Structures are given as C-alpha cells and as structure tokens.
C-alpha positions in Angstrom: 8.6 11.1 58.9 11.2 10.1 61.0 12.2 6.3 61.4 11.8 4.6 64.6 15.2 4.3 66.5 15.0 0.6 66.7 14.9 0.6 62.7 17.7 2.7 62.4 20.6 0.5 61.2 23.4 3.4 62.1 22.4 2.5 66.1 24.3 0.0 67.9 22.2 -3.4 68.5 21.5 -2.4 71.8 20.4 1.0 71.2 18.0 -0.7 68.8 17.0 -3.2 71.1 16.6 -0.9 74.2 14.5 1.6 72.3 12.1 -1.3 71.1 11.7 -2.9 74.0 10.7 0.2 76.2 7.9 0.7 73.9 6.3 -3.1 74.1 3.9 -3.6 76.4 3.8 -6.8 78.6 1.7 -8.6 76.3 4.1 -7.6 73.0 6.9 -8.5 75.1 5.3 -12.2 75.7 4.1 -12.7 71.8 7.5 -12.2 71.2 8.6 -15.5 73.0 6.4 -17.4 71.5 5.5 -19.5 68.2 2.9 -21.2 66.0 3.1 -24.2 64.0 0.6 -24.9 61.7 0.6 -28.3 60.7 -1.5 -30.6 58.7 -4.2 -33.4 59.8 -2.3 -36.7 60.3 -5.1 -38.5 60.5 -4.0 -41.6 62.6 -0.5 -41.1 62.5 1.1 -40.8 66.0 2.5 -37.1 65.2 6.0 -35.5 64.7 6.8 -34.8 67.9 6.0 -36.8 71.4 2.6 -36.4 72.6 1.4 -33.9 69.7 -2.4 -35.0 69.7 -2.2 -34.0 73.4 -1.8 -30.5 72.2 -3.3 -30.4 69.1 -7.1 -30.3 70.7 -8.5 -26.7 71.4 -5.4 -24.5 70.2 -5.8 -20.8 69.0 -5.9 -20.4 65.1 -3.3 -18.5 64.1 -4.5 -15.5 63.4 -5.4 -15.2 66.9 -2.1 -16.6 68.0 -0.2 -13.6 66.1 -2.5 -11.1 67.0 0.2 -9.1 69.4 3.0 -10.4 67.1 5.2 -13.8 67.8 8.7 -15.1 68.2 9.0 -18.0 66.2 7.0 -19.3 63.1 7.5 -23.3 63.4 8.1 -25.3 60.1 6.6 -23.7 57.3 8.1 -25.8 54.5 9.0 -28.9 56.6 5.1 -29.9 58.1 3.4 -31.2 54.8 4.9 -31.6 50.7 4.4 -28.5 48.7 6.7 -27.1 45.8 9.0 -24.6 46.6 7.0 -21.7 45.5 3.9 -22.9 47.3 6.6 -23.0 50.6 7.6 -19.7 49.6 3.7 -18.0 49.2 3.2 -20.4 52.5 5.5 -18.9 54.4 4.9 -15.4 53.0 1.1 -15.6 54.2 2.0 -16.4 57.5 4.6 -13.5 57.9 1.8 -11.3 56.4 -0.3 -12.0 59.2 2.6 -11.3 62.1 3.8 -8.6 61.2 0.1 -7.3 60.9 -0.5 -8.4 64.1 2.7 -6.8 65.5 1.9 -2.7 66.6 5.4 -2.3 65.6 5.3 -4.4 62.3 8.0 -7.6 63.9 8.7 -10.5 61.3 8.9 -13.7 62.9 11.8 -16.0 62.9 11.2 -19.0 60.9 12.9 -22.0 62.0 13.2 -25.4 60.1 14.6 -28.9 60.9 18.0 -29.4 58.9 19.6 -32.8 60.4 20.0 -34.1 56.8 19.7 -31.0 54.8 16.4 -28.8 55.1 13.7 -30.6 55.6 11.7 -29.7 52.6 9.9 -31.4 49.7 13.3 -31.4 47.1 15.7 -30.6 49.0 19.0 -32.2 48.9 19.2 -35.3 51.8 22.3 -35.5 52.8 23.8 -38.7 54.8 22.4 -38.7 58.5 24.4 -37.6 61.3 26.0 -40.6 61.9 27.4 -40.7 58.6 29.1 -37.4 59.2 31.0 -38.8 62.0 32.4 -41.7 60.0 33.9 -39.3 57.7 36.2 -37.8 60.3 36.2 -34.7 57.9 35.1 -31.5 59.8 35.5 -29.4 56.3 33.3 -31.4 54.6 30.7 -31.2 57.4 31.2 -27.4 57.2 30.8 -27.3 53.4 27.9 -29.0 53.5 26.4 -27.1 56.7 26.7 -24.2 54.0 25.0 -25.5 51.6 22.0 -25.6 53.5 22.4 -22.7 54.8 22.4 -21.3 51.5 19.4 -22.7 50.5 17.4 -21.8 53.9 18.4 -18.2 53.4 17.4 -18.3 50.2 13.5 -19.2 51.3 13.4 -16.7 53.7 14.1 -19.3 56.8 16.5 -18.1 59.6 17.3 -20.7 62.2 17.9 -24.2 61.7 17.1 -26.8 64.2 20.4 -28.6 64.0 23.1 -29.9 65.0 22.3 -32.5 67.1 25.5 -32.7 69.8 24.1 -35.7 72.1 26.9 -38.3 72.7 26.1 -41.9 72.2 26.0 -44.1 75.4 24.2 -47.1 74.6 23.3 -48.4 71.3 19.8 -49.3 71.6 18.8 -45.9 71.9 16.3 -45.0 68.5 18.3 -41.6 67.9 21.8 -43.0 67.4 21.7 -42.1 63.9 21.1 -38.2 64.8 24.2 -38.2 67.0 28.1 -38.0 65.3 29.1 -40.8 67.4 30.2 -41.9 70.8 33.1 -39.5 71.2 32.7 -36.2 72.6 35.8 -34.7 70.7 35.2 -36.2 67.3 31.2 -34.6 67.8 32.4 -31.2 69.0 34.9 -30.9 65.9 32.4 -31.6 63.7 29.4 -29.8 65.1 31.5 -26.9 65.6 32.2 -27.2 61.6 28.6 -27.3 61.0 27.8 -24.4 63.0 30.3 -22.3 61.1 29.1 -23.4 57.8 25.5 -22.8 58.9 26.0 -19.7 60.1 28.5 -18.4 57.9 25.3 -18.6 55.3 23.1 -16.2 57.4 21.2 -19.1 59.5 21.2 -19.7 63.2 22.0 -23.0 64.2 20.4 -24.7 67.1 22.8 -27.0 69.6 20.4 -29.9 70.5 19.7 -31.3 73.2 21.2 -29.8 76.1 22.2 -31.9 78.0 22.8 -35.4 78.5 19.6 -36.7 76.8 21.6 -39.7 75.1 22.7 -41.2 78.3 19.0 -42.2 78.9 18.0 -44.6 81.2 18.0 -48.4 79.3 18.4 -46.7 75.8 14.6 -45.7 76.1 13.2 -42.2 74.4 12.7 -39.7 76.8 13.8 -41.0 79.4 15.7 -40.2 83.2 19.6 -39.8 83.4 21.4 -41.3 85.6 24.5 -39.9 85.5 26.7 -37.4 87.8 28.3 -33.7 87.0 31.5 -35.1 86.6 30.6 -37.7 83.8 28.1 -35.0 82.1 30.8 -32.6 82.2 33.8 -34.8 80.9 31.4 -36.7 77.8 27.8 -34.8 77.4 29.0 -31.5 77.7 32.5 -31.2 75.8 30.9 -30.7 72.4 28.4 -28.3 73.2 31.5 -26.0 75.1 33.2 -26.4 71.8 30.3 -25.3 69.9 29.5 -22.5 72.0 33.1 -21.1 72.3 34.6 -22.0 68.8 31.6 -22.2 67.0 29.4 -19.0 68.2 26.3 -21.1 67.8 23.1 -18.8 68.1 20.7 -20.8 69.8 20.4 -23.8 72.3 17.5 -26.3 72.9 17.1 -28.3 76.0 16.8 -31.8 76.1 13.2 -33.8 77.4 15.6 -35.8 80.1 15.8 -35.1 83.5 19.3 -34.8 84.7 19.4 -36.3 88.4 16.0 -35.4 89.0 16.3 -31.8 87.1 14.9 -31.2 84.0 17.1 -29.2 81.8 14.3 -26.9 81.0 13.8 -26.2 84.5 18.1 -25.9 85.0 19.0 -22.5 86.1 22.2 -24.2 86.7 22.2 -25.5 82.8 20.9 -22.6 81.1 22.1 -20.0 83.0 25.1 -20.0 85.1 26.9 -22.6 83.1 26.1 -21.9 79.6 25.5 -18.3 79.5 27.9 -17.1 82.6 30.6 -19.4 82.4 30.7 -20.3 78.6 29.9 -16.8 77.4 26.7 -17.9 75.3 24.8 -14.7 74.0 22.0 -16.5 71.8 18.5 -17.7 72.3 17.5 -20.7 74.5 14.2 -22.2 72.1 12.5 -25.2 74.5 12.3 -28.5 72.5 8.9 -29.2 71.3 6.3 -28.8 74.5 9.1 -29.2 76.7 7.8 -26.4 78.7 4.6 -28.3 79.8 6.3 -31.8 80.1 7.5 -29.9 83.3 3.7 -29.8 84.4 2.7 -33.2 82.6 5.7 -35.6 82.6 8.1 -34.6 84.9 6.1 -33.1 87.6 8.2 -30.7 88.8 5.7 -27.7 89.0 1.5 -28.0 89.4 0.5 -26.2 86.6 1.3 -24.9 83.2 1.6 -21.2 84.9 4.2 -22.2 87.4 5.8 -24.1 84.4 6.0 -21.2 82.4 7.3 -18.9 85.3 9.9 -21.6 85.9 11.5 -22.3 82.8 12.0 -18.4 82.2 13.7 -18.1 85.3 15.9 -20.6 84.5 16.9 -19.1 81.5 14.5 -20.2 78.6 13.4 -17.6 76.0 11.2 -19.3 73.5 8.3 -21.6 73.7 8.1 -24.3 70.8 6.7 -25.3 68.9 3.5 -23.1 69.7 3.1 -20.6 72.3 0.9 -22.9 75.1 2.1 -21.8 78.6 3.9 -18.3 78.1 0.4 -16.5 77.6 0.2 -17.2 81.4 3.1 -15.2 81.9 1.1 -11.8 81.8 -1.3 -13.1 84.9 2.1 -14.2 86.4 3.1 -10.8 86.5 0.2 -9.0 87.4 -0.1 -11.1 90.5 3.6 -10.9 91.3 4.8 -14.2 90.1 7.2 -13.3 88.3 9.3 -10.0 87.4 8.9 -8.0 84.8 12.9 -7.8 84.5 12.8 -11.4 84.0 10.5 -11.1 81.2 12.6 -8.5 79.9 15.5 -10.6 79.5 14.9 -13.2 77.5 12.7 -10.7 74.7 16.2 -8.7 74.5 17.8 -11.8 73.7 15.0 -12.1 70.9 14.8 -9.1 70.0 18.6 -8.9 69.2 18.6 -11.6 67.2 15.9 -10.7 65.2 17.7 -7.2 64.5 20.6 -9.1 63.9 19.3 -11.1 61.0 18.4 -7.5 60.0 14.5 -8.5 60.4 14.3 -4.8 62.0 15.7 -2.8 58.6 14.0 -0.5 57.0 12.9 -1.6 53.8 13.2 -5.5 54.7 10.4 -7.7 53.5 10.5 -10.8 55.6 8.2 -12.2 53.0 11.1 -12.5 50.3 12.3 -15.5 48.8 13.7 -17.4 45.6 10.6 -18.7 44.5 12.6 -20.9 41.2 15.3 -21.7 43.6 16.4 -25.8 43.2 16.9 -27.3 46.1 18.9 -30.0 45.0 21.0 -29.0 42.1 24.1 -30.7 40.5 26.2 -29.1 43.0 24.4 -30.5 46.1 24.3 -34.0 45.0 28.0 -34.1 44.2 28.7 -32.8 47.7 26.3 -35.8 49.0 27.6 -38.4 46.7 31.3 -37.1 48.1 30.0 -37.6 51.7 28.6 -40.7 51.2 31.6 -41.9 49.4 33.7 -40.6 52.4 31.5 -42.2 55.3 31.4 -45.9 53.9 33.2 -48.0 56.4 35.2 -51.1 55.0 35.2 -53.6 58.1 36.1 -56.9 57.0 37.8 -58.0 53.7 39.2 -61.2 54.0 41.8 -63.2 51.6 40.5 -65.9 50.0 42.8 -69.4 49.6 44.3 -67.5 46.2 45.4 -65.1 48.7 43.1 -62.6 47.0 40.5 -60.2 48.7 37.3 -60.2 47.7 36.7 -56.9 47.4 36.8 -54.8 45.1 34.8 -57.3 43.3 36.5 -56.5 39.9 34.3 -58.1 36.8 32.0 -60.9 38.5 29.4 -62.4 35.8 26.6 -63.3 38.2 25.9 -61.1 41.3 23.1 -61.6 43.7 21.6 -58.7 45.6 19.3 -59.9 48.8 17.8 -58.3 51.5 15.4 -55.7 52.0 17.7 -52.7 51.9 19.0 -53.2 48.7 15.9 -52.2 47.1 14.6 -49.9 49.3 15.7 -46.2 48.8 14.2 -45.3 52.1 16.6 -47.2 54.2 19.7 -44.6 53.1 18.0 -41.7 54.6 17.6 -40.6 58.0 14.3 -39.9 60.6 15.1 -36.1 60.0 14.8 -36.3 56.3 11.2 -35.3 54.6 10.5 -38.8 53.1 10.8 -40.4 56.3 9.7 -37.6 58.7 6.9 -36.6 56.8 6.1 -38.0 53.6 5.7 -41.8 54.8 3.6 -40.3 57.7 0.7 -38.7 55.5 0.2 -40.6 52.4 3.3 -42.1 50.5 4.6 -40.4 48.1 7.6 -41.9 47.4 11.1 -40.0 48.2 11.3 -35.9 48.2 13.8 -36.4 45.8 15.9 -38.9 43.4 17.1 -41.8 45.8 18.5 -44.5 43.2 18.4 -48.0 45.0 21.2 -50.0 45.9 20.1 -52.2 43.1 19.9 -49.6 40.7 23.3 -48.3 41.6 24.9 -52.2 41.3 23.5 -52.4 37.8 25.2 -49.2 37.2 28.3 -49.9 38.0 28.5 -53.7 37.0 26.6 -53.1 33.6 28.3 -56.4 31.9 27.2 -58.7 34.9 24.0 -60.4 35.6 22.4 -59.3 38.4 19.5 -61.1 40.4 17.7 -58.9 42.7 15.9 -61.1 45.4 15.4 -59.1 48.9 13.8 -62.0 50.8 12.2 -59.9 53.2 11.3 -56.8 54.7 12.8 -55.1 57.2 10.7 -54.9 59.5 8.4 -57.9 58.5 7.8 -61.3 59.9 7.2 -63.1 56.4 10.1 -65.6 55.7 8.6 -67.3 52.3 10.8 -65.2 50.5 14.1 -66.5 52.3 14.6 -69.8 49.7 14.1 -67.9 46.6 16.9 -65.2 47.5 19.5 -68.5 49.1 18.9 -69.9 45.8 19.7 -66.6 44.2 22.8 -66.3 45.9 23.7 -69.8 45.3 24.0 -69.5 42.0 25.7 -66.3 41.9 29.5 -66.0 42.0 28.8 -63.5 45.0 26.1 -62.5 46.9 25.4 -58.8 48.1 23.7 -58.8 51.6 22.2 -55.6 52.1 20.4 -55.7 55.7 19.4 -53.2 58.3 16.8 -50.2 59.0 14.3 -47.9 58.1 13.7 -44.6 59.7 10.7 -43.5 61.5 9.2 -41.8 64.1 7.9 -43.3 67.6 8.3 -47.1 66.4 7.0 -46.5 63.3 10.7 -47.5 62.1 13.5 -49.4 63.2 15.7 -46.5 63.7 14.9 -42.8 64.6 13.1 -41.2 67.6 11.4 -43.4 69.4 12.7 -46.7 68.1 14.4 -48.0 70.8 15.5 -51.6 70.6 15.8 -54.1 73.5 18.7 -55.8 71.6 20.8 -55.5 68.9 19.3 -58.4 66.4 18.8 -57.4 63.1 15.3 -56.0 62.8 12.9 -58.2 61.9 13.6 -61.5 60.3 16.6 -60.7 58.7 19.0 -62.3 61.0 16.7 -65.9 59.3 17.8 -64.2 55.6 21.7 -64.0 56.9 21.9 -67.3 57.9 20.3 -68.9 55.0 22.5 -67.0 52.2 25.7 -67.4 54.5 24.7 -71.3 54.3 25.0 -71.3 50.8 28.8 -71.2 50.4 28.9 -68.2 48.2 31.3 -65.7 49.0 28.8 -63.3 50.8 29.7 -59.5 50.9 27.4 -58.3 54.0 26.5 -54.6 53.6 24.7 -52.9 56.4 22.8 -49.6 55.5 21.9 -48.3 59.4 21.4 -46.4 61.6 23.0 -48.3 65.1 25.2 -50.9 64.9 24.2 -54.2 65.2 25.8 -57.2 66.8 27.9 -58.9 64.3 29.5 -61.6 65.9 27.3 -64.4 64.5 28.2 -63.7 61.4 31.7 -62.1 61.2 33.5 -65.3 60.5 31.4 -66.5 57.6 31.2 -63.4 55.6 34.5 -62.4 53.1 33.4 -58.9 53.4 31.6 -56.3 55.5 30.6 -52.9 54.6 28.7 -50.5 57.2 27.3 -48.1 55.6 25.4 -45.4 58.0 22.3 -44.0 56.4 24.5 -42.6 53.5 21.8 -39.9 51.8 19.9 -39.7 48.4 23.8 -40.7 46.6 24.3 -43.6 49.0 23.8 -46.2 46.5 26.4 -45.3 44.2 28.5 -45.0 47.2 28.0 -48.5 48.2 28.3 -49.9 44.6 31.4 -47.6 44.3 33.4 -49.3 47.2 32.1 -52.7 45.6 33.3 -52.7 42.7 36.9 -50.2 43.7 35.9 -47.0 41.7 36.2 -45.4 45.6 38.8 -46.5 47.8 36.8 -46.4 51.5 37.9 -44.0 53.9 35.2 -44.0 56.4 36.3 -44.8 60.1 33.7 -46.2 62.9 32.2 -43.1 65.3 30.6 -46.0 67.4 31.6 -49.4 67.8 30.1 -52.3 66.1 29.4 -55.1 69.4 29.8 -58.7 69.5 27.0 -60.1 71.0 23.4 -59.1 70.6 22.4 -58.2 74.2 22.8 -54.8 73.9 25.6 -53.9 76.7 25.2 -50.1 77.3 28.7 -48.8 77.2 31.1 -47.5 74.5 34.7 -47.2 74.6 35.3 -44.3 77.3 35.3 -47.0 79.6 37.0 -46.9 82.9 39.3 -50.2 84.4 35.8 -51.6 85.6 34.1 -51.2 82.5 36.6 -52.9 80.4 37.8 -56.3 80.4 37.7 -57.8 83.9 39.2 -61.8 84.0 37.8 -64.0 86.7 35.2 -61.5 87.6 32.7 -61.1 85.0 31.7 -63.3 82.2 30.9 -60.6 80.1 33.2 -59.5 77.4 32.7 -55.8 76.7 35.5 -55.2 73.9 33.7 -54.6 70.6 33.7 -56.7 67.9 35.0 -53.6 65.6 36.3 -50.5 68.1 35.2 -47.0 67.6 37.8 -45.2 64.8 38.4 -48.5 63.0 37.8 -49.0 59.0 39.8 -50.7 56.1 40.7 -49.7 52.9 42.2 -50.9 49.6 45.9 -49.0 50.6 47.7 -50.3 53.6 49.4 -47.6 55.4 52.1 -47.8 57.5 53.1 -45.9 61.2 56.7 -45.1 62.6 58.8 -43.1 64.1 57.0 -41.4 67.1 58.6 -39.0 68.8 57.6 -36.2 71.3 59.2 -33.1 72.1 59.3 -33.3 75.4 59.7 -35.4 78.4 57.9 -33.2 80.6 56.0 -30.6 80.5 54.3 -27.6 82.8 51.1 -27.8 84.0 50.1 -25.5 81.3 52.5 -26.4 78.3 52.6 -28.2 75.5 54.2 -31.2 73.5 54.2 -32.0 70.2 53.8 -35.6 69.2 54.8 -36.6 65.8 54.7 -39.7 63.5 55.0 -40.7 60.2 52.1 -42.2 58.1 52.9 -43.7 54.9 51.0 -45.4 52.4 52.5 -48.9 51.4 49.8 -49.6 48.8 49.8 -49.6 44.9 47.0 -47.0 45.0 46.4 -43.7 46.3 44.3 -43.6 49.7 42.9 -41.7 53.1 43.6 -42.4 56.4 42.3 -41.4 59.6 45.2 -40.5 62.0 44.3 -40.6 65.7 45.5 -39.5 69.2 44.2 -41.2 72.2 45.5 -40.1 75.6 45.6 -42.2 79.0 46.4 -40.8 82.6 47.8 -43.9 83.9 47.0 -42.5 87.8 44.7 -40.0 88.8 42.9 -38.7 91.8 39.3 -40.1 90.4 38.7 -42.6 87.8 39.8 -41.8 84.3 38.9 -43.7 81.0 41.2 -46.1 79.7 42.1 -44.1 76.6 40.2 -41.2 74.7 40.6 -39.3 71.7 42.2 -36.1 71.9 43.4 -35.9 68.2 42.6 -36.6 64.9 43.2 -35.6 61.0 42.0 -37.5 57.9 45.2 -37.3 55.0 45.2 -38.2 51.5 48.1 -39.9 50.6 49.5 -41.1 47.1 50.9 -44.7 46.5 54.2 -44.9 48.4 53.7 -41.1 49.6 54.4 -40.2 53.5 53.7 -37.7 55.6 54.7 -36.3 58.9 51.6 -36.1 61.3 52.4 -33.3 64.1 50.0 -32.9 67.4 50.1 -30.3 69.6 48.7 -31.4 72.8 48.6 -28.6 75.8 47.9 -29.9 79.2 44.7 -28.7 79.4 43.5 -32.1 77.2 44.4 -34.0 80.1 42.0 -31.9 82.6 39.3 -33.7 84.2 37.0 -32.7 87.6 38.3 -33.8 90.8 36.6 -34.8 93.8 35.7 -31.5 94.9 34.3 -30.6 91.4 37.2 -28.4 90.4 38.8 -28.7 86.8 42.6 -29.6 87.3 45.5 -30.2 85.2 47.4 -32.9 87.9 51.2 -33.9 87.5 52.1 -37.4 86.4 52.7 -39.6 83.6 50.6 -39.5 80.6 50.6 -42.1 77.8 50.1 -41.4 74.1 48.9 -43.7 71.0 49.1 -42.7 67.4 47.3 -45.2 65.0 44.7 -46.2 63.2 41.8 -47.1 66.0 40.8 -47.0 69.9 42.6 -50.3 70.3 45.9 -49.8 67.7 48.5 -50.1 69.7 50.9 -49.6 66.7 52.6 -46.8 68.6 52.9 -45.4 72.2 54.9 -43.0 73.8 54.9 -41.0 77.4 55.2 -37.6 78.9 54.8 -36.2 82.4 53.2 -33.2 83.6 55.1 -31.8 86.4 54.5 -29.4 89.0 51.9 -28.2 91.4 47.9 -29.0 90.6 46.7 -26.6 88.2 43.1 -25.4 88.2 41.7 -24.9 84.7 38.5 -22.7 84.6 35.6 -23.4 82.7 35.3 -21.3 79.5 39.1 -21.0 79.4 40.3 -24.2 78.4 42.3 -25.2 75.6 39.6 -27.3 73.8 41.2 -28.3 70.4 44.3 -30.2 69.7 46.0 -28.6 66.7 47.9 -30.9 63.8 50.1 -30.4 61.1 51.1 -32.5 58.0 54.0 -32.3 56.4 53.8 -34.4 53.1 56.7 -36.3 51.7 56.5 -37.5 48.2 56.5 -40.7 46.9 59.7 -42.5 45.9 60.3 -42.3 41.9 60.1 -45.3 40.2 62.8 -45.7 37.1 62.1 -48.3 34.0 64.6 -50.8 35.9 62.1 -50.6 38.9 64.2 -49.6 41.3 63.0 -46.7 43.5 65.2 -43.2 43.8 
C-alpha cells in the first residue's frame, strides 16, 4: 500500500502540508484549529482561567469534540494530580480518541504550562520568572528551559505556554512574578535564551502575552491599556521581536487587554502585519484561554461568537484555546459567504506545518509513546534549581555595626529567631504557575508537588550548632495578630532575628501574588506590617527576608534593619539558597530586575522614565525615585570600576562604538558582578527615557582579579520612533554609563552620531549589544605579604 504523500518524510514540508490540506474537508480543517480541555470538577473554586465557570456548562464531551480530529489537547498533565504513569496513560487515551476521529489519523499537539517548570505532579519547580530576571544570566535560563523541554518531550507533549514577555509597568499588578522584570532588553535576552533552550529539546515555545498586557490601567488584571504606538514599540514589543527574530519562537499567544480600544485577538496589524510580515514569524498564533469569546462578551467589538471567530481568524489567529467554543461556527460562516476558504486554509497550513515539523505525521509515529518511568525531579534538575535560586537572591542592605562589622554573613550565632509566615510556608517559594499553587491548592490541599524544604528547615541545616526558635507570629493573609507578642519575645531573646515576610501565590484573589491578585498599594499583605514593627522594636539585629512575587515598599523599615534580603519566589530549593546567603556559604549575586519603592502608595512607573516622570523639584511633592533602583544588589566581595574608554568620539548612523571598562574584585573572596551599560540621549526629536539598559554581562572574578569588559554598541541601539512613526537613528550626543545599577554614576562617557537621520526598518535593526570579557589574573601574594 502506497503511503499518503503527506506522510512521506522525503517530501518537503510544504509539499506534505499542501497534499494533506487538499484532502481535508472544511469541517476537518476547522477541527485542526480547535482544542479540548478535559479538566476536573473544581467544586467551589473559581477555576484555572478567567471566567472558566461560564464555559463549563453545556460543552460537548471529548469524543464529540474530536470526531473530525483536533488541533490541540490542553493540559493533560497540568490539570489534576496524577502520577507520571497515570498522566502518560491519560494523554495516550486522549490521543487515541483524536487519531480515531481523524480520517487521516492526525494526532493533536499536546500543550502544557511550563513557566516555573513543567506544571505537573512531581516535576521540578524552578524559581518564578521574576527570579530569572534577578539572575541576569541568559545561559542559565537557557539551561533550565532545555531541561524543562526534555522532560516535556519525554512525556509526549509538544508545546509549552511560556515564556511571559510582559514588561512590568505597575508594581501593583498581580502577575509581576510571571514576568522577568521592568526592562525590555533584559527580558528579551532571557526570553530568547529560554526559547532556544526549550525548542532545542523539541518543544515549541509560546511567547505571551502579545502585547501590552502588563501596561493595564491601574495595575488591574484583564484591563484596558492606554499607551500609544511609540511606547508600545519601544517597551512592550522589544522582547517579542527579540524572541521571534533571534530565538525563532514557534508560537505566540495574544494578550487579553485592549490596546487603545483594539483587542490583540482582533488586531490584524499586530498578529499579521507586524508579527508575520515585518518580523518574519512563521509559527502559530494561539489564543489565550477563551480570548476569542471575549471579543463578544468582554470587549464587545463584535455582536456574536460567530463574528468573533471570523474576526480573529482574519486578524491572524490560528488556534482557539483552551477548547473549541467559537470556531465550529466558521463552517456556517463559510457557507454563508462571510469567510473565504482561503483565510481558513492559511491558518490550517500553519497548524499542519507545525505538526509535520514535530514529526506527528511521520510513518510509524506513535503519538502515545512516552517514557512512563521518567523521574521529573531528578538530582540534576534539583541541582540546577538550587543554582538558579542561589544566583537570584538579592542582598539589598548590609549595614556595618558599631564595631565596623556588617551583620551578614552571620557566622556562628548562638541563638537565631526565625519569625514571620514565609519562614514556615514552603509554598511561598513557588510561583502561581507551579503545580502546587495552581492546582493542588485549588482542589484539595495535597501539600507540595515536590519536596520543598521550608526556610526553617534550611536554617536548621545551615546552622546546626545554633539554637533556632521558630515563631511565625502571623499568617501571610490573615488578620490575627495574637501571635505577634510571642514572635517579638523570641526575637528579643535571640542574637539575631531573621524576619521572613512576603507572599503566597494563587489565582484570582486566592493568594497575594499571581494572576488576578492585584493590590491597591504596596504595603505587606495581611498584618505582616504589624509583625515587622514589633520585631524591629525589640532592638535585636534584624535580617528582613522578603519572599515575594512583587516588590513591597520598605521605606518605613530600611533604616532599622541591619540587613535586607530579597528572594523572588526562588523555587523548590529556595530555602537552602536563602540560608546559604545568610551564612555566607553563598556569595549573593542577584540584582534587582525591578525597583523597590520607598512609599506604599503604589505609584505606577519604573526606571524607564523621561524627565517629567522623574524628580521634579518644586513641581510635585511626590518623589518617584525608588528606594533600591533597578539593577542594584550587594555581595560579600566589593567591586571597583575604572578606566572607561570609547573606541571613537564619533560614529556614523550605521556605525559601532566599543565601550570598555575594567572591573576589579577588591575583596578577599571570589564573587560575581553584573556589569551594566546604560544609554542616554541628551536631545531628541521626541521625548526619551533618561536612561535605558542596552547591555549587560555577569562575570565571576576571583579575589583581586580584574576583567576588561567591552561592549560593542551599534547605532541602531539608539533608534526610536520619530514623530511620524518612523524608526530612526538621529545625529547628536549620546551619554553612556557603565556601572552596577541604573543609578550608578561611577563611569560616564559620551560620543556623537554624525551624519543624516537614518531610517531603520523594523525587522532589520541590530537588537543586541555583544559583550566580550578579558580576564586578568589576580596578583600573586608572596609570604612577606607583598604582591607581585
């Protein structure tokens, strides 16, 4: 029997796609654009996605939904607790139904969430994405993504709904923990590494939420976005362009928000003209869960779900997730002349191409084959999770005592008091899209999906000779303060108090951080403020440890804390990482991917501020400066910056200037430093931010060692949208700074771009700043104490 042409690996992908497409009926084509989510009953819980309960009633059973085939299977592993063996068999059973329903035996693409690791029972839970930002290490993020992808592919899954590329605008927004921070270049570099790592393991990465999602008005989830095209291009779209053009991402998911009145799911400019025609994206666009329905029910830009389906398909949508609820109406729309078959075929081609590239239509392919005995949390994964946690912890303050010694590292204290709710709650280390907080906590509390030692357990292991008193005092979200006196008494009796406060992730108000967990201000949740005040009043030296998914205002505490440590949901190995920083076993090298505010008012805004958004003495009584700025952080080894040089005083509008500086570890122990390059445009034809990150690298230096760090800055990195909407490089003076944070003024220089204004087409410009590091050996120490 001759094999069908679409299953012939010797044929080109396009030949296989076209032969299969030609043999599909319109109904079968539409089935390839659909999906199904066989999710469990959730009782009184709000659900796993916005307004889920609205769509739970009256939906077809799986067999009926897959009777003509199916595009996607939604979260076979990530919806209910089950063993690896049970999950594999569950996915196999679903695929059998899909293949049987398809006249051509076409399997479905199985997708899962994978933002903090594969969201499945027993899978490694890595640090939340905001902690990735704190590492400033793209290579580390790529390594993590490679491991996640390998585990997913071994189970028979094909697509991961990650990474999140939203750029933080307002610290009150609940989904900050899912982002990598407030700088588009940092996010773009990390996201590109994630995409390359995941797809290098054979799993399609999905960029979300395209676009502008984090710029929602007042920091509210699923809210309007009131920004112009210039701001959208220069902040929100930057990481997406990088991950598409440099990472070759295979999928993109739309944002729920509306952009100046246009929902992204209905925007042909966004999904087709920019994404595909300009950036060259060749993958599939998948809808955020029920986003197509929302065009009618929430945005009200169409009058029916049929119109919603037609509108989004015309805009450039390919697959309706998490289940097919509006796309079945496309058949009637075609028959009524409301939709051309060519529009349908365009989307189907993309889905079929992706399936063929994944090998789903190759001869002998068994879509149900997966490794039943795979360990999803092996020692190598946990070791990587530990390393990521250690690289992400940020030391913000470490003041010297009267004797001249800083409190940290602690050394060997006799009596430690651990007070505060995140000291005993391991779930505080995990993000909203961890299986523990996303699934287990919403169905029935089954503890954690993997072993997660608490901070109390980690401190006991780190300081075995110390007397450790553990008194939480309050809960993360409760209002009961009756335990505060006991916590204060424990702190007063100790040599040092470790005060652990912060967040616990959840969904739609079930936590203090996560999707739908927005806040009115940046005061610590619940009554944790009262606990902090009581412990600080004891006079015992306090290490304030924040385990959180967003920054909280610390202005009321900063001067009374001997040390402050910020841990952004550091994952399953977070307890040991924090304890290691406190003991000195770990020399902290994390840096802030978002600023830490002084006041609790939740003033929206980040370091990417123009003049009018920054200090304006005599104009406003509100000081927008952060308490701890973007990029800042301390370690136990001091670093010195010196000898800034620029390769040229002037460059052409398409030229490159090399900016070099020497960084020296002036301490007595090895350490790591994040070297940051900022660019300022002194005069431009439109308002520009005062400074923005255009390059960075994390370097490891031994005690006394130096390195020469050289950034190659192309003129394109100064480009912006002019008044007419053209992306241009303008002549003029540009100031560069090399230092340790967005506010570090240690080294500053300037150069000029000379010549005519140069227009730079989107999809063509230089997106990165290459960096080279040349190490110099540390000076040798001879017995006399002299160096040579």
